[in-house]
N, C-alpha and C positions, 0 to 999 in steps of 0.2 A: 333490742339488740345492743351490744356494747359498741361504743364509738371506735372506728378504725382510724379515720382521718378527721382532723378538725383544723380548719383554717380560720384565723382570727384577724380581722382588720388588715388584710394583706394589701400592701401598696408596692407596685413595681413601676418604675419610671425609666424612660429613655432620655438621655441627655444629648440633645442634638443642636445643630447650629440654628435651627428655627425656634428652639425653646425646649421645655420639658414636656415630654409626651406622657400623659397619665394613662398608661396602658391598663393597669389594674389598680383601681382606686377604692380601697377600703372594703375589699371582698371578704365576707365571712360565710363559710359553708361547712358542712360535715357529711361524712359518708360512714354508714354503719357496716359492721361485718356482714359480708354476703349480699349487700344491697346493690341495686342497679340505679344509678342516678344520671339523668341527662342534663347537659348544659347547652342551652340554645341561645340563638341571637344572630344578628346579621354579621357579615364579615367585618372584622375590625373591632368587635365589641369587647374583646378581651378573653374569649373562651380559651384559645390555645395558649395565650400568655399566662393565664392562671395555671394551666397544667404544667407548663415549663417552669413556672415559679415553684410549684410543689416539688418538682424534681431538681430544683436548683440548676436549671439548664438555660437560664435567661441569656441570650446572646448580647455581646457588646453593641452599642454603648448603654445597655440597660442594666439595671440592678434592683434587687429588692431593697427598699429604703425603710420599711417598717412592717410590723405585724409578726404573727407567729404561725408556724405550720406544725401542728402536733400529729405525729404518727404513733398511735397508741400512747405511750408515756414519754416519747422522745420529741424534742424540738428540732425539726429539720434545719431551721435557720441557724442553729448553733453547732451543727455537725462539722467535724474537721474533714479534710479531703478523703481520708481513708474510710471514715464512717459513711460519707455520702456515696462513695463508690460501692460500698456494701448495700446501702439502702436502695440504690438504683438496681433494678433487676431482681434482687433477692426479695425485697419487700414490695416494691412498686415497679411495674413495667409499663412502657408506653408503646402503643402501636401508632406510628406516624401516618400522615395523610396519604403520601404517595409512596407505595412500596417499591416502585422502580428506582426512585432516587435514594431510598433508605437501604436497599440491598446492594452489596458490592457486585458489580457486573462481571468481574473476572474471578470470582470465587464461587465454588459450588455451593448450592443451597444447604446441603447437609453439613458442610464444613462451617458455614456461617452460624448454623444452629449450635454446633459443637462449641464454637468460640464464645457464643453467648453464655454458655454454662461455665467453661473453664476460666473466662475473664473475671467472673465474680467468685471464683474459687468455691462454688457450692458443690461441684462434682469434680472428680478426678477425670483425666483425659480418657481413661478406659470406660468409666461410667458414662461420660458424655457421649462417646461414640455409640454405646449401647442404647441410649435413650432417644437418638434421633428418629429412627424408624417408628417407634411407638408414638412419638410426638406428632409425626406427620400423619399417622393413622388417626390420631385423636382429632386432628383438624380436618379430617375427611379428604386427604390427598390420596388418590388411587395409585396403586403400584409404587408405594412409598420406598421400597427397597431399591428400585431402579431410579425413581425420580429424585432421590436425594443426591444423585451424582450429576443432576442437571444444573445448568447455569440459569440465573434469573430470567434471561431473555427467552428461555425455552418454556417458561411457565406462562400461562394466561394471566390476565389481571386478577381474576378471582383467586387463582392458585398462589400468586405472589402475596396477596393479602392473607391467605391462609398460612403461608410460610412465615409471615411477620407475626401472626398470632401465635404460631408454634414457638417462635423465638421469645415472644413475650411471656409465654407459659413455661419456658425451659427451666427456670429456677423456682417454679411454683410460688409466684408472688401472691400476696394477700389482696392486692389491688391492681387491676388492669385499667389503664387509661387508653381509650380508643378515640383517636382524633380523626373524625370524618372517615370511618372505616369502609364506607360504601361509595365514596366519591369515584366517579368515572367508571362505575360498574353497571352493567345492564340490570334490569329489574329482577330477573331470575337469579342472578348471582348475588344481588343485594339480599334477596330473601334467604339464600343459603348462608350468607355471612351472619345475618340476624339470627337464624336458627342455631348456628354454631355457637354464637355468643350466649344465647339463652341456655343451651345445653351445658356449656362450660360453667356458667354461673350455678346451674342446678346440680351438676355432678361434682364439681370441685369446690363449690362454695366461694369462688373468687368474686370479690366485689368488683363492680365495673362502673367506671365513669365514662359516659358516652358524650363526646363533644360533637355537635352537629348543628346544622340549620334545617335539618329534615324533621319536621314535626311528626310525620307519620312513623318515622323510625323510632322516635321517642315513645310514641304511643304503643308501639309493638313490643318494646323490650324493657322500658324503665318503670319503676314504681314511684319515682319522685323526679320532679323537673325543676331546674334553676334557670330563670330567664335573665340574661345579661344585656345591658345597654350602656355604652360609653364607659366601659371598665367597671360598672357597678352591677350588683344584683338588684333587679327591679321587682322581681316576683319569684316566689318559691312555694312549692306545695306538692301534694300527691297528684300524680298525672291525671287521674280521673276527675279530680276536683278542679284542677287548672283548666283542663279542656272543656269541662262543662260550665264553669263559672269563672273565667279570667277576670281579675279585678283591675289590673293595670292596663291602660289604653294601648300600650305597646304590645302586650301579650295578646290582647283582644284583636289588634290589627294583624299580628303574625298569624293567628289562627284563621283569620278571614282571607288571608292571601294564599292559603293552601287549598288545592282542589279536594273535594270530598265526593266519595262514591254515592253517598246518600243525598246529595244536593239535587235540587230541581234542575232538570236538564238545561233550562234557559238561564240559570243563575250564573252570574259573572264573578270573577275574583275581584277582591278589593285591594288595591295597592296602597302602600304607605307612602304618603307624600314626602317630598324633601329628601335630603341626604343625611347620612350619619354625621354627627358633629366632628369638628376638628379637635382631636384630643390634646392639642397644644393650647387652643383657645376655646375652652368649653363655655357654653352659655351660662348665665347666672340662673339660680333657682333649679327647678327640675330640668335635667339635661334633655328630656324628650319634649319639653313644652313647645319648641319651635315647629315641631311636626305633629303636635297633638290637636285633634279637632275639638276636644272637650276642655281645653285649658281655660283656667280662670286667671285673674290678675295676680293672685298669690303665687301661681305656678312659676312665673317669671322672676319672682323676688326671693322666695325661700325654697331651699331644697327639702323635700319631704323625707322623713325618716323611714326606715324599713319597719313597718308596723303590722301587727296581727290583724288580719281581715277575715279570718275564718278558722276552723279547726285545722291546725298544722299548716295554715296558709298565711304568708306574709306578702306585703306589697309596698312599694315606695311611691305613693301617689296621694295628692291632696283631694282628687276628685272621686276616684274609684268607679268602675263601670256599673256597680249596683245602684249608684246615685244618679246615673245618666238615664233620662227617660228613654224608653224603647223607641219612641217616635223619633227622637234625635239621632239615635244610632242608625235606625232604618233610613232616615233622611240622608245621613252621611254616606251610606252605602249607595243610595240612589244618585246622589251628586257625583260620587266617584265614578260610578258606572256610566253616567251621562257624559262626564268629562272624557273617559276613555273611549266611549263610542264616538264622540265628536272628533277625537284625535285620529281614530281609525278611519272615519269618514274623510277627514282632511287628507290623510295619507293616501287613501284610495283615489281621491280626486286628483292629487298630485301625480299619481301614477298614470291615471287616464289622460291627464293633460300632456304628460311626457310622451305617452304613446301616440297621441294625436299629433304632437309636434314632430315626431319622428316620421 
């Protein structure tokens, strides 16, 4: 498939009183026409900031300091204000994380969708009005003719998210970036949003970049996944391959911290020790090494490159999980589970003591 988006060595920094925050540090990625790509990682790893950089929406005091963002044959980093205004909405649209804060509470939902079209001058005011109800129908909002007159507070959380998707699709963009589109929604509504995104990708051919920390969501909708840590891409590859054979210890740990329906009932989740690094004072070498159970001396001295580790799969690691003996990995899980069990036992004892004391 032809390339739709190509990001090359992108660096976005925030200049604060504490120092320079390396929010996006040398990220390279691509999205093909009609592809669905997931970007995953812990909070603060640079997922959303990468998306905001692509749209040139980095808030102050941040700015893109180097790198290129190619959309088809145009460099987004060199677009003037008029070009970037046309680029947003017409070529690429973004669904933000919290629809309640993204929607104007004092403007009717239908009017906001109309404004999304007329603001980018893709459609005339008359055409925009005529497109609102079909768009609401497309995102499965019932009684669209009547509900377009409602205000955001009259919509449920799932319906607000659907309205945001309708706004994103209003100008028929080639790429839709969805930032945590199922956050704060119950599981049944989450499933509906996932089904909707899959249908839109299939019916309209819209490429989708899904930003999330929900690995199950990635497995259900994406064909390729990019794993980020400390502003860097640490692993990338086809979803099935990454889930079956993760090579970076961080990816391996992420997958083992997620509940699985096919797991043994007595199995426990394995947590990732430590905290994400301070992006102002990053550790030397591999940025994950202070939290990695499989680190070697080299990991704290040299940063590994992003290298090929399988067919269409790359990882940034000196060790790689295929080189870790299975016994060591199982021992790590056992130690982690034992530690968590001990902590639970202590917490239980503390509660019992408090109850006795009362």
